[in-house]
MARBA-3410 file (N, C-alpha, C, O; in Angstrom, 1 decimal):
261
4.4,-120.0,85.2,4.9,-118.8,85.7,6.4,-118.8,86.2,7.3,-118.0,85.9 ~ 6.6,-119.9,87.0,7.7,-120.3,87.7,8.8,-120.5,86.6,10.0,-120.0,86.7 ~ 8.4,-121.2,85.8,9.5,-121.6,84.9,10.0,-120.3,83.8,11.1,-120.2,83.2 ~ 8.9,-119.6,83.9,9.0,-118.3,83.0,9.9,-117.1,83.5,10.6,-116.3,82.9 ~ 9.7,-117.3,84.9,10.5,-116.3,86.0,12.1,-117.0,85.7,13.0,-116.3,85.3
12.2,-118.3,86.0,13.6,-118.8,86.2,14.1,-118.5,84.8,14.8,-117.5,84.9 ~ 13.9,-119.1,83.5,14.4,-118.3,82.4,14.7,-116.8,82.0,15.4,-116.4,81.1 ~ 13.7,-116.1,83.0,14.0,-114.7,82.9,15.2,-114.2,83.6,16.0,-113.5,83.2 ~ 15.1,-114.9,84.8,16.1,-114.4,85.5,17.7,-115.0,85.0,18.7,-114.4,85.2 ~ 17.6,-116.3,84.4,18.8,-116.8,84.0,19.2,-115.8,82.8,20.4,-115.6,82.7
18.4,-115.3,81.9,18.9,-114.7,80.8,19.5,-113.1,81.5,20.5,-112.6,81.2 ~ 18.6,-112.6,82.6,19.1,-111.5,83.2,20.8,-111.6,83.5,21.6,-110.8,83.3 ~ 20.9,-112.9,84.1,22.2,-113.3,84.7,23.3,-113.2,83.6,24.5,-112.8,83.6 ~ 22.4,-113.9,82.7,23.7,-114.1,81.3,24.1,-112.7,80.8,25.2,-112.5,80.5 ~ 23.1,-111.8,80.7,23.3,-110.7,80.2,24.3,-109.7,81.0,25.2,-109.0,80.5
24.0,-110.0,82.4,25.1,-109.1,83.4,26.3,-109.6,83.4,27.2,-108.7,83.5 ~ 26.8,-111.0,83.2,28.0,-111.5,83.0,28.4,-111.3,81.8,29.6,-111.3,81.7 ~ 27.7,-111.1,80.9,28.2,-110.6,79.5,28.8,-109.0,79.4,29.8,-108.7,78.8 ~ 28.0,-108.1,80.1,28.3,-106.9,80.3,29.3,-106.6,81.1,29.8,-105.5,80.9 ~ 29.8,-107.5,82.3,31.0,-107.6,83.0,32.0,-107.9,82.2,33.0,-107.2,82.3
32.0,-109.1,81.3,33.2,-109.4,80.7,33.4,-108.4,79.8,34.6,-108.1,79.5 ~ 32.3,-107.8,79.2,32.7,-107.1,78.2,33.5,-105.5,78.6,34.1,-104.7,77.9 ~ 33.1,-105.3,79.8,33.6,-104.2,80.8,35.3,-104.5,80.8,36.3,-103.8,80.4 ~ 35.3,-105.9,81.4,36.6,-106.1,81.7,37.7,-106.3,80.6,38.9,-106.4,80.9 ~ 37.1,-106.5,79.1,37.7,-106.6,78.3,37.8,-105.4,77.4,38.0,-105.4,76.2
37.7,-104.3,78.1,37.6,-103.2,77.2,39.2,-102.6,77.0,40.1,-102.7,77.8 ~ 39.4,-102.1,75.7,40.8,-102.3,75.2,41.1,-100.7,75.2,40.1,-100.0,75.1 ~ 42.4,-100.1,75.3,43.3,-99.3,75.5,44.1,-99.3,74.5,45.1,-100.1,74.5 ~ 44.0,-98.8,73.8,45.3,-98.4,72.6,46.3,-97.3,72.6,46.1,-96.1,72.5 ~ 47.7,-97.9,72.8,48.5,-96.9,73.4,49.5,-96.8,72.3,49.9,-97.9,71.8
49.9,-95.6,72.0,50.8,-95.4,71.1,52.2,-95.3,71.2,52.1,-94.2,71.8 ~ 53.5,-95.4,71.1,54.9,-95.4,71.3,55.9,-95.4,70.4,55.8,-96.1,69.4 ~ 56.7,-94.8,70.5,57.7,-94.8,69.6,58.6,-96.2,69.1,58.4,-96.8,68.1 ~ 59.5,-96.5,70.1,60.0,-97.7,69.8,61.1,-97.5,69.4,61.7,-98.4,68.8 ~ 61.8,-96.0,69.6,63.2,-95.7,69.2,63.8,-94.9,70.5,64.3,-93.8,70.3
63.6,-95.2,71.5,63.9,-94.3,72.7,64.5,-94.9,74.0,64.2,-94.4,75.0 ~ 65.4,-95.8,73.9,65.8,-97.0,75.1,66.4,-95.9,75.7,66.9,-94.9,75.2 ~ 66.3,-96.2,77.3,65.8,-97.6,77.9,64.2,-97.2,78.0,63.5,-98.0,78.7 ~ 63.4,-96.1,77.2,61.9,-95.7,77.7,61.2,-96.5,77.2,60.5,-97.3,77.9 ~ 61.4,-96.4,75.5,60.6,-97.7,74.6,61.6,-98.2,73.7,62.6,-97.5,73.5
61.6,-99.0,73.3,62.5,-99.6,72.3,62.0,-100.8,71.8,61.4,-101.5,72.5 ~ 62.1,-101.0,70.4,61.4,-102.1,69.8,62.6,-103.2,69.4,63.6,-102.9,68.8 ~ 62.4,-104.5,69.9,63.2,-105.3,69.7,63.4,-106.1,68.4,62.4,-106.2,67.7 ~ 64.5,-106.6,68.0,64.6,-107.2,66.5,63.5,-108.3,66.3,63.3,-108.7,65.2 ~ 62.9,-108.8,67.3,61.7,-109.7,66.8,60.2,-108.8,67.1,59.1,-109.3,67.3
60.6,-107.6,67.1,59.0,-106.7,67.1,58.4,-106.7,68.3,57.2,-106.4,68.4 ~ 59.1,-106.9,69.4,58.4,-106.5,70.8,58.7,-105.1,71.1,59.8,-104.6,70.8 ~ 57.6,-104.5,71.7,58.2,-103.2,72.2,58.3,-103.1,73.8,57.3,-103.2,74.5 ~ 59.7,-102.8,74.3,60.1,-103.1,76.0,60.3,-101.8,76.2,60.3,-100.8,75.4 ~ 60.5,-101.8,77.5,60.9,-100.3,78.4,60.1,-99.8,79.6,59.1,-100.1,80.3
60.8,-99.0,79.6,60.0,-98.2,80.8,58.7,-97.8,80.5,57.8,-98.3,81.2 ~ 58.4,-96.7,79.6,57.0,-96.5,79.2,56.2,-97.6,79.3,55.2,-97.7,80.0 ~ 56.9,-98.9,78.4,55.8,-100.0,78.2,55.4,-100.5,79.5,54.3,-100.8,79.8 ~ 56.5,-100.7,80.6,55.9,-101.5,81.8,54.9,-100.3,82.3,53.7,-100.6,82.5 ~ 55.3,-99.0,82.4,54.5,-98.4,83.1,52.9,-98.3,82.4,51.9,-98.1,83.1
52.9,-98.5,81.1,51.7,-98.3,80.6,51.1,-99.6,81.1,50.0,-99.5,81.6 ~ 51.7,-101.0,81.0,50.9,-101.8,81.3,50.4,-102.0,83.1,49.5,-102.7,83.5 ~ 51.2,-101.3,83.8,50.8,-101.1,84.9,49.6,-100.2,85.4,49.1,-100.4,86.5 ~ 49.4,-99.5,84.6,48.5,-98.3,84.7,47.1,-99.0,84.2,46.0,-98.9,84.7 ~ 47.5,-99.9,83.0,46.1,-100.5,82.4,45.6,-101.7,83.4,44.5,-102.2,83.3
46.6,-102.2,84.4,46.1,-103.2,85.2,45.5,-102.5,86.2,44.7,-103.3,86.8 ~ 45.6,-101.5,86.6,45.2,-100.5,87.6,43.9,-99.9,87.2,43.2,-99.5,88.1 ~ 43.6,-99.9,85.7,42.6,-99.3,85.5,41.5,-100.4,85.0,40.3,-100.2,84.5 ~ 42.0,-101.6,85.1,41.4,-103.1,84.6,40.8,-102.8,83.1,39.7,-103.1,82.7 ~ 41.9,-102.3,82.6,41.5,-102.7,81.0,42.5,-103.3,80.2,43.6,-103.2,80.7
42.5,-103.8,79.2,43.3,-104.3,78.5,44.2,-103.4,77.7,43.7,-102.5,77.1 ~ 45.5,-103.6,77.5,46.6,-102.8,76.7,47.0,-103.5,75.3,47.5,-104.6,75.2 ~ 46.7,-102.7,74.2,47.5,-102.9,73.0,48.6,-101.8,72.7,48.4,-100.7,73.2 ~ 49.7,-102.0,72.0,50.6,-101.2,71.7,50.6,-100.9,70.4,50.5,-101.9,69.6 ~ 50.8,-99.8,69.9,51.2,-99.5,68.2,52.2,-98.3,68.1,52.1,-97.2,68.4
53.5,-99.2,67.5,54.7,-98.1,67.4,54.3,-97.2,66.3,53.5,-97.5,65.4 ~ 54.8,-96.1,66.5,54.3,-94.8,65.4,56.0,-93.9,65.4,56.8,-93.9,66.4 ~ 56.2,-93.5,64.4,57.1,-92.9,64.4,56.9,-91.2,65.2,55.8,-90.6,65.3 ~ 57.9,-90.8,65.7,57.8,-89.6,66.5,57.1,-88.5,65.7,56.2,-87.9,66.2 ~ 57.5,-88.4,64.6,57.2,-86.8,64.1,55.8,-87.2,63.9,55.1,-86.3,64.3
55.1,-88.3,63.4,53.8,-88.5,63.5,52.7,-88.7,64.7,51.5,-88.8,64.5 ~ 53.2,-88.8,65.7,52.6,-89.5,66.6,51.5,-88.6,67.3,50.6,-89.1,68.0 ~ 51.6,-87.4,67.2,50.2,-86.7,67.7,48.9,-86.9,66.7,47.8,-87.4,66.9 ~ 49.6,-86.3,65.6,48.5,-86.6,64.4,47.9,-88.1,64.2,46.7,-88.4,63.8 ~ 48.8,-89.0,64.6,47.9,-90.1,64.6,47.1,-90.5,65.8,46.3,-91.4,65.9
47.4,-89.7,66.9,46.5,-89.9,68.0,45.1,-89.2,67.8,44.0,-89.8,68.0 ~ 45.2,-87.9,67.2,44.1,-87.3,66.7,43.4,-87.9,65.6,42.3,-87.4,65.4 ~ 44.0,-88.8,64.9,43.3,-89.3,63.8,42.7,-90.9,64.4,42.4,-91.8,63.6 ~ 42.6,-91.0,65.4,42.1,-92.2,66.2,42.8,-93.7,66.2,42.3,-94.7,66.5 ~ 44.1,-93.5,65.8,45.2,-94.6,65.5,45.2,-95.2,67.0,45.6,-96.4,67.2
44.8,-94.6,68.1,45.4,-95.0,69.3,44.6,-94.2,70.5,44.3,-93.1,70.1 ~ 44.3,-94.4,71.5,43.7,-93.7,72.6,44.7,-92.9,73.3,44.3,-91.8,73.8 ~ 45.8,-93.3,73.4,46.8,-92.4,74.5,48.2,-92.7,73.9,48.5,-93.6,73.2 ~ 48.9,-91.7,74.3,50.4,-92.0,74.0,51.2,-92.1,75.3,51.1,-91.4,76.3 ~ 52.0,-93.1,75.1,52.7,-93.3,76.5,54.3,-93.2,75.6,54.8,-94.2,75.1
55.0,-92.1,75.5,56.3,-92.0,74.7,57.2,-91.3,75.1,58.0,-90.7,74.3 ~ 57.3,-91.2,76.8,58.1,-90.1,77.0,58.2,-88.8,76.5,59.3,-88.2,76.4 ~ 56.9,-88.1,76.3,56.4,-86.9,75.7,56.4,-85.7,77.0,55.7,-85.9,78.0 ~ 57.1,-84.9,76.8,57.2,-83.9,77.8,55.7,-83.0,77.6,55.0,-83.0,76.5 ~ 55.5,-82.5,78.6,54.0,-81.6,78.7,54.6,-80.5,78.7,55.4,-80.2,79.6
54.1,-79.5,77.5,54.6,-78.4,77.3,53.2,-77.6,76.8,52.2,-78.2,76.5 ~ 53.3,-76.3,76.8,52.1,-75.2,76.4,51.6,-75.7,74.8,50.5,-76.0,74.5 ~ 52.7,-75.7,73.9,52.7,-76.0,72.7,51.5,-77.3,72.4,50.5,-77.3,71.7 ~ 52.1,-78.2,73.2,51.6,-79.6,72.6,50.1,-79.6,73.8,49.3,-80.5,73.7 ~ 49.7,-78.6,74.6,48.6,-79.0,75.3,47.8,-78.2,74.4,46.6,-78.4,74.5
48.1,-77.1,73.3,47.1,-76.8,72.2,46.4,-77.9,71.5,45.2,-77.8,71.2 ~ 47.2,-79.2,71.2,46.5,-80.2,70.7,46.2,-81.1,70.8,45.8,-81.8,69.9 ~ 46.6,-81.8,72.5,46.3,-82.9,73.3,46.1,-82.3,74.6,46.4,-81.2,74.9 ~ 45.4,-83.2,75.5,45.2,-83.0,76.9,46.2,-84.2,77.6,46.3,-85.3,77.0 ~ 47.0,-84.0,78.7,47.7,-84.3,79.4,47.2,-85.3,80.9,46.2,-84.9,81.6
47.9,-86.4,81.1,48.0,-86.6,82.6,49.0,-86.0,83.4,49.8,-85.2,82.9 ~ 49.0,-86.3,84.6,50.0,-85.7,85.4,51.1,-86.2,84.8,51.0,-87.0,83.9 ~ 52.5,-85.7,85.2,53.8,-86.4,84.5,53.8,-87.6,85.7,53.3,-87.6,86.8 ~ 54.8,-88.7,84.8,55.0,-90.1,85.2,56.4,-90.1,85.4,56.9,-91.1,86.0 ~ 57.2,-89.1,85.0,58.6,-89.0,85.2,59.3,-87.5,85.0,58.8,-86.5,84.4
60.1,-87.4,85.3,60.8,-86.1,85.1,62.4,-86.1,85.1,62.9,-86.1,86.2 ~ 63.4,-86.1,84.1,64.6,-86.3,84.0,65.2,-85.3,83.5,64.5,-84.7,82.8 ~ 66.3,-84.7,83.7,66.8,-83.7,82.9,67.6,-83.8,81.4,68.0,-84.8,81.0 ~ 67.8,-82.9,81.0,68.8,-82.9,79.5,69.9,-82.5,79.7,70.3,-81.7,80.6 ~ 70.6,-83.4,78.6,72.4,-83.3,78.9,73.0,-83.0,77.5,72.3,-83.2,76.4
74.2,-82.6,77.5,74.9,-82.8,76.3,75.9,-83.6,76.3,76.5,-83.6,77.4 ~ 76.3,-84.7,75.3,77.3,-85.6,75.2,78.1,-85.3,74.0,77.6,-84.9,73.0 ~ 79.5,-85.6,74.2,80.7,-85.2,73.0,81.5,-86.5,73.3,81.3,-87.2,74.2 ~ 82.4,-86.7,72.3,83.4,-87.6,72.1,84.4,-87.4,73.2,84.9,-86.3,73.4 ~ 84.8,-88.4,73.8,85.8,-88.5,74.9,86.9,-87.4,74.7,87.4,-86.7,75.5
87.2,-87.4,73.4,88.5,-86.6,73.2,88.2,-85.2,72.9,89.1,-84.4,72.4 ~ 86.9,-84.8,73.0,86.5,-83.6,72.5,87.1,-82.4,73.3,87.3,-82.5,74.5 ~ 87.4,-81.1,72.6,88.2,-80.1,73.6,87.3,-79.5,74.2,87.6,-79.1,75.3 ~ 85.9,-79.2,73.9,85.2,-78.9,74.8,84.8,-78.9,76.2,84.5,-80.0,76.7 ~ 84.9,-77.8,77.0,84.8,-77.8,78.6,83.6,-77.3,79.0,83.4,-77.3,80.3
82.5,-76.9,78.2,81.2,-76.8,78.8,80.3,-76.5,78.0,80.5,-76.5,76.8 ~ 79.0,-76.1,78.7,77.6,-76.5,78.0,76.9,-75.1,77.4,75.9,-75.2,76.7 ~ 77.5,-74.1,77.7,76.9,-72.9,77.5,77.1,-72.6,76.1,77.8,-73.2,75.3 ~ 76.2,-71.4,75.8,76.2,-71.2,74.3,77.5,-70.7,73.6,77.8,-71.1,72.5 ~ 78.2,-70.1,74.3,79.6,-69.7,73.9,80.5,-71.0,73.8,81.3,-71.3,72.9
80.3,-71.5,74.8,81.2,-72.9,74.5,81.0,-73.7,73.4,81.8,-74.2,72.6 ~ 79.7,-73.8,73.3,79.3,-74.7,71.7,79.1,-73.8,70.4,78.5,-74.3,69.4 ~ 79.5,-72.5,70.4,79.5,-71.8,69.4,80.8,-72.3,68.3,82.0,-72.4,68.5 ~ 79.9,-72.5,67.1,80.5,-73.0,65.7,80.3,-74.7,65.6,80.6,-75.3,64.6 ~ 79.8,-75.3,66.8,80.0,-76.5,66.8,78.5,-77.2,66.3,77.4,-76.6,66.5
78.7,-78.4,65.8,77.4,-79.0,65.4,76.9,-79.8,66.0,77.5,-80.9,66.1 ~ 75.5,-79.8,66.7,74.8,-80.3,67.3,73.9,-81.2,67.0,72.9,-80.7,66.5 ~ 73.7,-82.2,67.2,72.4,-83.4,67.0,71.6,-83.6,68.0,71.8,-84.0,69.1 ~ 70.1,-83.2,67.4,69.0,-83.3,68.4,68.0,-83.9,67.6,67.8,-83.7,66.4 ~ 67.4,-84.7,68.4,66.2,-85.6,67.6,64.6,-84.2,67.3,64.2,-83.5,68.2
64.3,-84.2,66.1,63.5,-83.0,65.6,62.1,-83.2,66.7,62.0,-84.2,67.5 ~ 61.2,-82.3,66.8,60.1,-82.3,67.4,60.1,-82.9,68.9,59.3,-83.7,69.3 ~ 61.1,-82.3,69.5,61.3,-82.6,70.9,61.8,-81.4,71.6,62.5,-80.6,71.1 ~ 61.5,-81.5,73.0,61.8,-80.3,73.6,63.3,-79.8,73.6,63.7,-78.7,73.7 ~ 63.9,-81.0,73.6,65.5,-80.8,73.4,65.8,-80.3,72.3,66.9,-79.7,72.2
65.0,-80.5,71.4,65.7,-79.7,69.6,65.2,-78.0,70.0,65.9,-77.0,69.8 ~ 64.0,-78.1,70.7,63.6,-76.8,70.8,64.5,-76.1,71.8,64.5,-74.9,71.5 ~ 65.2,-76.4,72.7,65.9,-75.6,73.6,67.4,-75.5,73.1,68.2,-74.6,73.4 ~ 67.5,-76.4,72.3,68.6,-76.1,71.4,68.9,-75.1,70.5,69.9,-74.5,70.3 ~ 67.6,-75.0,69.8,67.5,-74.1,68.8,67.5,-72.6,69.2,68.1,-71.7,68.7
66.6,-72.6,70.5,66.4,-71.2,70.9,68.1,-70.9,71.8,68.2,-69.7,72.1 ~ 68.9,-71.6,72.0,69.8,-71.3,73.3,71.1,-71.2,72.2,71.7,-70.2,71.9 ~ 71.5,-72.6,71.5,72.4,-72.4,70.9,72.6,-71.8,69.6,73.0,-72.4,68.6 ~ 72.3,-70.7,69.6,72.3,-70.0,68.1,73.2,-69.6,67.2,73.0,-69.1,66.1 ~ 74.6,-69.9,67.8,75.6,-69.8,67.3,76.2,-71.0,67.1,77.4,-70.9,67.0
75.7,-72.2,67.0,76.0,-73.2,66.5,74.9,-73.9,65.4,73.8,-73.4,65.4 ~ 75.3,-75.0,64.6,74.5,-75.6,63.7,73.8,-76.6,64.4,74.3,-77.6,64.9 ~ 72.4,-76.5,64.3,71.6,-77.6,64.9,71.0,-78.7,63.9,70.0,-78.7,63.1 ~ 71.7,-79.7,64.0,71.0,-80.7,63.0,70.0,-81.7,63.6,70.2,-82.4,64.6 ~ 68.9,-81.8,62.9,67.7,-82.6,63.4,67.8,-83.7,62.8,68.3,-83.8,61.7
67.3,-85.0,63.7,67.5,-86.4,63.5,65.8,-86.9,63.7,65.2,-86.2,64.4 ~ 65.2,-88.0,63.1,64.0,-88.4,63.2,64.1,-89.2,64.6,63.1,-89.5,65.2 ~ 65.4,-89.6,65.3,65.1,-90.1,66.7,66.7,-90.3,67.2,67.7,-90.3,66.5 ~ 66.6,-90.6,68.6,67.8,-90.6,69.1,69.2,-91.3,68.6,70.4,-90.9,68.7 ~ 68.7,-92.7,68.0,69.9,-93.6,67.7,70.6,-92.9,66.4,71.8,-92.9,66.4
69.9,-92.3,65.5,70.8,-91.4,64.2,71.6,-90.7,64.8,72.8,-90.7,64.5 ~ 71.1,-89.8,65.8,72.1,-88.7,66.3,73.2,-89.2,67.2,74.2,-88.4,67.4 ~ 73.1,-90.3,67.8,74.1,-91.3,68.5,75.0,-91.9,67.4,76.2,-91.8,67.6 ~ 74.7,-92.3,66.4,75.4,-92.8,65.6,76.6,-91.9,65.0,77.8,-92.0,65.0 ~ 75.8,-90.8,64.5,76.7,-89.6,64.0,77.5,-89.1,65.1,78.6,-88.6,64.7
77.3,-89.1,66.1,78.4,-88.5,67.4,79.3,-89.7,67.2,80.4,-89.4,66.8 ~ 79.1,-90.9,67.4,80.2,-92.0,67.5,81.1,-91.6,66.2,82.3,-91.4,66.3 ~ 80.4,-91.6,64.9,81.4,-91.7,63.8,81.7,-90.3,63.2,81.7,-90.0,62.0 ~ 82.1,-89.4,64.4,82.5,-88.3,64.0,81.8,-87.3,63.3,82.5,-86.4,62.9 ~ 80.8,-87.2,63.0,79.8,-86.4,62.1,79.3,-85.1,62.8,78.7,-84.1,62.2
79.5,-85.4,64.4,78.7,-84.3,65.3,79.7,-83.9,66.2,80.6,-84.7,66.3 ~ 79.6,-82.7,66.8,80.6,-82.4,68.0,79.9,-82.6,69.2,80.6,-82.9,70.2 ~ 78.7,-82.5,69.2,77.9,-82.6,70.4,76.4,-83.3,70.2,75.9,-83.0,69.2 ~ 75.8,-84.0,71.0,74.4,-84.0,70.8,73.8,-83.9,72.1,74.4,-84.2,73.1 ~ 72.3,-83.3,72.1,71.5,-83.0,73.1,70.5,-84.2,73.5,70.6,-85.2,72.7
69.8,-84.4,74.4,68.9,-85.7,74.7,68.8,-85.8,76.5,69.5,-85.4,77.4 ~ 67.7,-86.6,76.5,67.4,-86.8,78.1,68.7,-87.4,78.8,69.5,-88.2,78.1 ~ 69.0,-87.2,79.7,70.4,-87.7,80.2,70.2,-89.1,80.7,71.2,-89.6,81.2 ~ 69.1,-89.9,80.7,69.1,-91.3,81.0,69.3,-91.9,79.7,69.9,-93.0,79.6 ~ 68.7,-91.2,78.3,68.9,-91.8,77.1,70.4,-92.0,76.7,70.8,-93.1,76.2
71.3,-90.8,76.9,72.5,-90.7,76.7,73.4,-91.4,77.4,74.6,-91.6,77.1 ~ 72.9,-91.9,78.8,73.9,-92.6,79.8,73.6,-94.3,79.3,74.5,-95.1,79.4 ~ 72.4,-94.6,78.7,72.1,-95.8,78.2,73.0,-95.9,77.0,73.6,-97.0,77.0 ~ 73.4,-95.0,75.9,74.0,-94.9,74.8,75.4,-95.1,75.5,76.0,-96.1,75.3 ~ 75.9,-94.3,76.2,77.4,-94.3,76.8,77.8,-95.6,77.5,79.0,-96.0,77.5
76.5,-96.5,78.0,77.0,-97.6,78.7,77.1,-98.7,77.8,77.7,-99.7,78.2 ~ 76.5,-98.5,76.4,76.8,-99.4,75.3,78.1,-99.6,74.4,78.8,-98.6,74.3 ~ 78.3,-100.6,73.8,79.5,-100.5,73.0,79.9,-99.7,71.9,81.0,-99.5,71.5 ~ 78.5,-99.1,71.4,78.6,-98.0,70.4,78.9,-96.7,71.1,79.6,-95.9,70.5 ~ 78.3,-96.3,72.5,78.9,-95.4,73.2,80.0,-95.2,73.8,80.3,-94.1,74.3
80.9,-96.1,73.8,82.3,-96.2,74.5,82.9,-94.9,73.8,83.9,-94.5,74.3 ~ 82.5,-94.5,72.9,83.5,-93.5,72.2,83.3,-91.9,73.0,83.9,-90.9,72.8 ~ 82.3,-92.1,73.9,81.4,-90.6,74.3,81.6,-90.4,75.5,82.0,-91.4,76.2 ~ 81.3,-89.2,76.0,81.2,-89.0,77.7,79.8,-87.8,77.5,79.5,-87.2,76.5 ~ 79.2,-87.6,79.1,78.2,-86.7,79.2,79.5,-85.5,79.6,80.6,-85.7,80.2
79.0,-84.4,79.0,79.8,-83.1,79.0,79.3,-82.4,80.4,80.0,-82.0,81.3 ~ 77.9,-82.2,80.1,77.4,-81.3,81.3,75.7,-81.5,81.1,75.1,-82.3,80.3 ~ 75.1,-80.8,81.9,73.5,-80.5,81.9,73.5,-78.9,81.5,74.1,-78.1,82.2 ~ 72.8,-78.6,80.7,72.5,-77.1,80.3,71.4,-76.6,81.6,70.4,-77.2,82.1 ~ 71.9,-75.6,81.9,71.5,-74.6,83.3,71.3,-73.3,82.8,72.1,-72.7,82.1
70.0,-72.8,83.3,69.0,-73.5,83.9,68.2,-74.5,82.5,68.4,-74.3,81.3 ~ 67.5,-75.4,82.9,66.4,-75.8,82.3,65.2,-75.3,82.1,64.4,-75.9,82.8 ~ 64.7,-74.4,81.4,63.4,-73.8,81.7,62.1,-74.5,81.5,61.8,-75.1,80.5 ~ 61.5,-74.4,82.3,60.0,-75.0,82.5,59.2,-74.5,81.2,58.4,-75.4,80.7 ~ 59.2,-73.8,80.8,58.5,-72.9,79.5,58.9,-74.0,78.5,57.9,-74.3,77.8
59.8,-74.5,78.3,60.5,-75.1,77.3,60.3,-77.1,77.6,59.7,-77.9,76.9 ~ 61.0,-77.2,78.7,60.9,-78.7,78.9,59.7,-79.2,79.6,59.3,-80.3,79.6 ~ 59.0,-78.3,80.3,57.5,-78.8,80.7,57.8,-79.2,82.2,58.9,-78.9,82.6 ~ 57.0,-79.8,83.0,57.0,-80.3,84.1,57.5,-81.9,84.4,58.1,-82.4,85.4 ~ 57.3,-82.5,83.2,57.7,-83.7,82.8,57.5,-84.6,81.9,57.5,-83.9,80.8
57.3,-85.6,81.6,56.8,-86.5,80.9,55.4,-87.1,81.2,55.4,-87.9,82.1 ~ 54.2,-86.8,80.5,53.0,-87.1,80.5,52.7,-88.2,79.6,53.5,-88.9,79.0 ~ 51.1,-88.3,79.7,50.3,-89.3,78.9,49.4,-88.5,78.3,48.5,-88.0,78.8 ~ 49.6,-88.4,76.9,48.6,-87.6,76.2,47.4,-88.2,75.5,47.6,-89.3,74.9 ~ 46.2,-87.8,75.5,45.2,-88.1,75.1,44.5,-87.1,74.1,44.9,-85.9,73.9
43.4,-87.4,73.5,42.9,-86.5,72.4,42.5,-85.5,73.3,42.1,-85.8,74.5 ~ 42.4,-84.1,73.0,41.3,-83.3,73.4,40.4,-83.4,73.8,39.6,-83.9,73.1 ~ 39.8,-83.1,75.1,38.5,-83.5,75.7,38.1,-84.8,76.2,36.9,-85.0,76.4 ~ 39.0,-85.6,76.3,39.1,-87.0,76.7,39.2,-86.9,78.3,40.3,-87.3,78.8 ~ 38.1,-86.2,79.2,38.7,-85.8,80.5,38.5,-87.0,81.3,39.3,-87.1,82.3
37.4,-88.1,81.1,37.6,-89.2,82.0,38.9,-90.2,81.6,39.6,-90.8,82.5 ~ 39.1,-90.2,80.5,40.3,-91.0,80.6,41.7,-90.5,81.4,42.5,-91.1,82.1 ~ 41.8,-89.0,81.2,43.0,-88.3,81.8,42.8,-88.4,83.4,43.8,-88.5,84.1 ~ 41.3,-88.4,83.9,41.1,-88.9,85.2,41.8,-90.1,85.8,42.5,-90.3,86.8 ~ 41.3,-90.9,84.7,41.6,-92.5,85.3,42.9,-92.7,85.0,43.2,-93.9,85.3
44.0,-91.9,84.2,45.1,-92.3,84.4,46.1,-91.3,85.2,47.3,-91.4,85.1 ~ 45.7,-90.5,85.7,45.9,-89.7,87.3,45.6,-90.6,88.2,46.6,-90.8,89.0 ~ 44.7,-91.1,88.4,44.1,-91.8,89.6,45.3,-93.0,89.6,45.9,-93.3,90.6 ~ 45.5,-93.7,88.4,46.3,-94.9,88.2,47.6,-94.4,88.6,48.2,-94.9,89.5 ~ 48.3,-93.4,87.9,49.5,-92.8,88.2,49.8,-92.8,89.9,50.8,-93.1,90.5
48.8,-92.4,90.3,48.8,-92.1,92.1,48.8,-93.2,92.7,49.5,-93.2,93.7 ~ 48.0,-94.4,92.4,48.0,-95.5,92.8,49.2,-96.4,92.8,49.6,-97.0,93.8 ~ 49.7,-96.5,91.6,51.0,-97.3,91.5,52.2,-96.8,92.2,53.0,-97.6,92.8 ~ 52.5,-95.3,92.1,53.4,-94.5,93.2,53.1,-95.2,94.3,54.0,-95.9,94.8 ~ 51.9,-95.1,95.0,51.5,-95.3,96.3,51.8,-97.0,96.4,52.3,-97.4,97.5
51.5,-97.8,95.7,51.4,-99.2,96.0,52.8,-100.0,95.7,53.0,-101.3,95.8 ~ 53.6,-99.1,95.4,55.0,-99.9,95.2,55.4,-100.4,93.8,56.5,-100.8,93.5 ~ 54.2,-100.2,92.7,54.4,-101.0,91.3,55.4,-100.2,90.7,56.3,-100.8,90.0 ~ 55.3,-98.7,90.9,56.1,-97.8,90.2,57.8,-98.0,90.3,58.7,-98.0,89.5 ~ 57.6,-98.2,92.0,59.3,-98.3,92.4,60.0,-99.6,91.6,61.1,-99.6,91.2
58.9,-100.7,91.6,59.3,-101.9,91.1,59.8,-101.7,89.5,60.8,-102.3,89.1 ~ 59.1,-100.9,88.8,59.5,-100.8,87.6,60.5,-99.9,87.3,61.4,-100.2,86.5 ~ 60.5,-98.8,88.1,61.8,-98.0,88.2,63.1,-98.6,88.7,64.2,-98.0,88.4 ~ 63.1,-99.4,89.2,64.3,-100.0,89.7,64.8,-101.4,88.6,65.9,-101.8,88.3 ~ 63.9,-101.6,88.3,64.3,-102.6,87.0,65.4,-101.7,86.0,66.3,-102.2,85.4
65.2,-100.3,86.0,66.0,-99.8,84.5,66.5,-98.9,85.1,67.1,-98.2,84.3 ~ 66.6,-98.3,86.4,67.4,-96.8,86.9,67.7,-97.3,88.3,67.0,-98.0,89.0 ~ 69.0,-96.6,88.9,69.4,-96.8,90.1,68.9,-95.5,90.6,69.5,-95.3,91.7 ~ 68.0,-94.5,90.5,67.6,-93.6,91.2,66.2,-93.4,90.9,65.8,-93.8,89.8 ~ 65.5,-92.8,91.6,63.8,-92.4,91.0,63.9,-91.2,89.8,64.4,-90.1,90.0
63.5,-91.6,88.9,63.1,-90.8,87.7,61.9,-90.1,87.6,61.6,-89.5,86.6 ~ 61.0,-90.2,88.7,60.0,-89.5,89.0,60.4,-87.8,89.1,59.8,-86.9,88.6 ~ 61.4,-87.7,89.7,61.8,-86.4,89.9,61.3,-86.1,91.5,61.1,-86.9,92.3 ~ 61.3,-84.4,91.7,60.7,-83.7,92.8,59.0,-84.0,92.7,58.5,-84.0,91.6 ~ 58.4,-84.2,93.7,57.1,-84.2,93.8,56.5,-82.5,93.3,56.9,-81.4,93.6
55.5,-82.8,92.5,54.9,-81.3,92.0,53.5,-81.6,92.0,52.7,-80.8,91.7
END
């Protein structure tokens, strides 16, 4: 009987250990674009890097899950989430009412403003509708920036691009009069050799919350409340324990989280 009891206890312990190991090995599949530096970018050797990637890894560590990343074109990133290609999107996706009809969001994990960049020799003096009337403005499609530009600059020609690098290249090559994007993305471009041609003209004002939303959040499939709650707790934790600031300071000279909300 004692031998049998020992065997049963050993088997139970082994199953418990296996269960713990399996729990620890749970994988969260994260979709991101890989074409939006410094937030997310795909290196020449195929590695995903950037603020979004480091934040995602910190959140996975906090939740005690393993992270894997999937690079996905921006235009198809929500359909890919809905189809189960990954479990969450960490790709600088602004929280907007339109997107909230398709996905659920965590709290914001950063919030930076939109801005307009132009060639250094541009005669443009401002960023109002009147200032940019008759001009060609490049913007990445299916973004809040594209929505804002389309609704605001109705006397301009809005040209859509798959991602930020394409619009930046056309601005540098003289095919555009201006581009609109996140101010951090624009500054990264301007600090590069390719962006030496250009400057930030200004920030559109006001920047309506109904278009830009409260900031960038992590998108999950509709109804995945458990994952949303875990992500929210993890965001709060890395903000409190200093990990967020460590990652922030690696990329930026100011707090990209924005005002508390």
